[in-house]
RODO-2510 file (C-alpha; in nm, 4 decimals, decimal comma):
residues 112
     n   res          X          Y          Z
     1     m     2,2702    -0,8968     0,9887
     2     n     2,5835    -0,8691     0,7826
     3     v     2,5810    -0,9678     0,4156
     4     g     2,9219    -1,0458     0,2814
     5     p     3,0339    -1,0550    -0,0829
     6     a     2,9606    -1,4271    -0,1163
     7     e     2,6061    -1,3949     0,0155
     8     l     2,5411    -1,0906    -0,2031
     9     l     2,6582    -1,2838    -0,5130
    10     v     2,4241    -1,5735    -0,4271
    11     i     2,1300    -1,3297    -0,3865
    12     l     2,2075    -1,1641    -0,7213
    13     v     2,2274    -1,5016    -0,9026
    14     v     1,8996    -1,6207    -0,7500
    15     a     1,7331    -1,2872    -0,8420
    16     l     1,8600    -1,3218    -1,1983
    17     i     1,7236    -1,6746    -1,2255
    18     v     1,3845    -1,5821    -1,0699
    19     f     1,3187    -1,2492    -1,2434
    20     g     1,5213    -1,2868    -1,5652
    21     p     1,7596    -1,0422    -1,7248
    22     k     1,4806    -0,8272    -1,8754
    23     r     1,2898    -0,7625    -1,5518
    24     l     1,5880    -0,7474    -1,3129
    25     p     1,6660    -0,3715    -1,3632
    26     e     1,2986    -0,2826    -1,2911
    27     v     1,2955    -0,4973    -0,9772
    28     g     1,6251    -0,3375    -0,8667
    29     r     1,4775     0,0104    -0,9028
    30     q     1,1685    -0,0879    -0,7005
    31     v     1,3818    -0,2428    -0,4268
    32     g     1,6017     0,0688    -0,4203
    33     a     1,3010     0,2985    -0,3926
    34     a     1,1542     0,0862    -0,1136
    35     m     1,4874     0,0948     0,0782
    36     r     1,5089     0,4755     0,0396
    37     e     1,1539     0,5157     0,1684
    38     m     1,2222     0,2852     0,4604
    39     r     1,5405     0,4790     0,5478
    40     r     1,3462     0,8070     0,5244
    41     m     1,0779     0,6730     0,7604
    42     q     1,3496     0,5497     0,9986
    43     n     1,5119     0,8931     1,0080
    44     t     1,1768     1,0568     1,0727
    45     v     1,1011     0,8260     1,3620
    46     r     1,4522     0,8749     1,5042
    47     a     1,4155     1,2565     1,4834
    48     e     1,0767     1,2409     1,6569
    49     l     1,2203     1,0259     1,9351
    50     d     1,5166     1,2604     1,9776
    51     t     1,2821     1,5551     1,9981
    52     v     1,0729     1,3880     2,2679
    53     l     1,3629     1,2437     2,4691
    54     h     1,5994     1,5449     2,4399
    55     p     1,3925     1,8595     2,3689
    56     d     1,6670     2,1058     2,4723
    57     v     1,9561     1,9366     2,2924
    58     t     1,8024     1,8575     1,9535
    59     p     1,9248     2,0854     1,6723
    60     p     1,6585     2,2495     1,4487
    61     d     1,5269     2,0382     1,1603
    62     p     1,6870     2,1564     0,8296
    63     s     1,3694     2,0799     0,6368
    64     h     1,1966     2,3596     0,8308
    65     a     1,4322     2,6366     0,7193
    66     t     1,3461     2,9942     0,7895
    67     p     1,2617     3,2265     0,4993
    68     d     1,5822     3,4279     0,5533
    69     a     1,8005     3,1127     0,5246
    70     i     2,0839     3,1301     0,2730
    71     e     2,0118     2,9346    -0,0406
    72     e     2,2948     2,7250    -0,1822
    73     t     2,3967     2,7892    -0,5434
    74     d     2,4928     2,5091    -0,7829
    75     h     2,8362     2,6067    -0,9154
    76     s     2,8896     2,2862    -1,1072
    77     t     2,7267     2,4181    -1,4257
    78     h     2,8836     2,6402    -1,6887
    79     s     3,0754     2,9362    -1,5522
    80     t     2,9337     3,2792    -1,6419
    81     h     3,2500     3,4724    -1,5538
    82     p     3,4063     3,6689    -1,8364
    83     t     3,7447     3,5723    -1,9680
    84     p     4,0145     3,7953    -1,8175
    85     t     4,1654     4,0439    -2,0594
    86     t     4,4794     4,2490    -2,0321
    87     l     4,4487     4,6220    -2,0123
    88     p     4,6750     4,8420    -2,2234
    89     s     4,9639     4,9856    -2,0295
    90     p     4,9459     5,3603    -1,9516
    91     a     5,1248     5,5974    -2,1871
    92     p     5,4707     5,7046    -2,0655
    93     s     5,4880     6,0481    -1,9062
    94     p     5,6208     6,3260    -2,1315
    95     g     5,9259     6,3960    -1,9154
    96     p     6,0870     6,3630    -1,5758
    97     a     5,8787     6,4326    -1,2686
    98     p     5,9039     6,7866    -1,1279
    99     e     6,1285     6,8455    -0,8218
   100     s     5,8271     6,9117    -0,5981
   101     y     5,6817     6,5692    -0,6727
   102     d     5,6468     6,3781    -0,3412
   103     e     5,5563     6,0094    -0,3282
   104     g     5,5498     6,0020     0,0540
   105     f     5,8720     5,8068     0,0724
   106     a     6,1964     5,9812     0,1516
   107     g     6,4229     5,6958     0,0367
   108     p     6,6309     5,4229     0,2013
   109     s     6,8038     5,6664     0,4357
   110     s     6,4696     5,7500     0,6040
   111     f     6,4713     5,4129     0,7846
   112     t     6,7838     5,4799     0,9874
***
């Protein structure tokens, strides 16, 4: 059963005439809740049938999560991370490095 845009418009106009503009939002919420419940029951029946027909292939049900399952965190709310700050640069050394100072790099000629 396919409902195109023209049929949907006719249904909405008839619903508006029958229920009126004041009661139409309430009726819409009730119809939406009934459709969600029907879809939930359909998914439950489908999962039960899959379990019975294909017991070895059916993935575990996510609603029966184990206690050690990872819990998702909602990151859409306000961020609690601090604002990055710049650190002061280190003070310059008092003089040139001593001759025995070794950085572990002999210079460009060490590559040849």
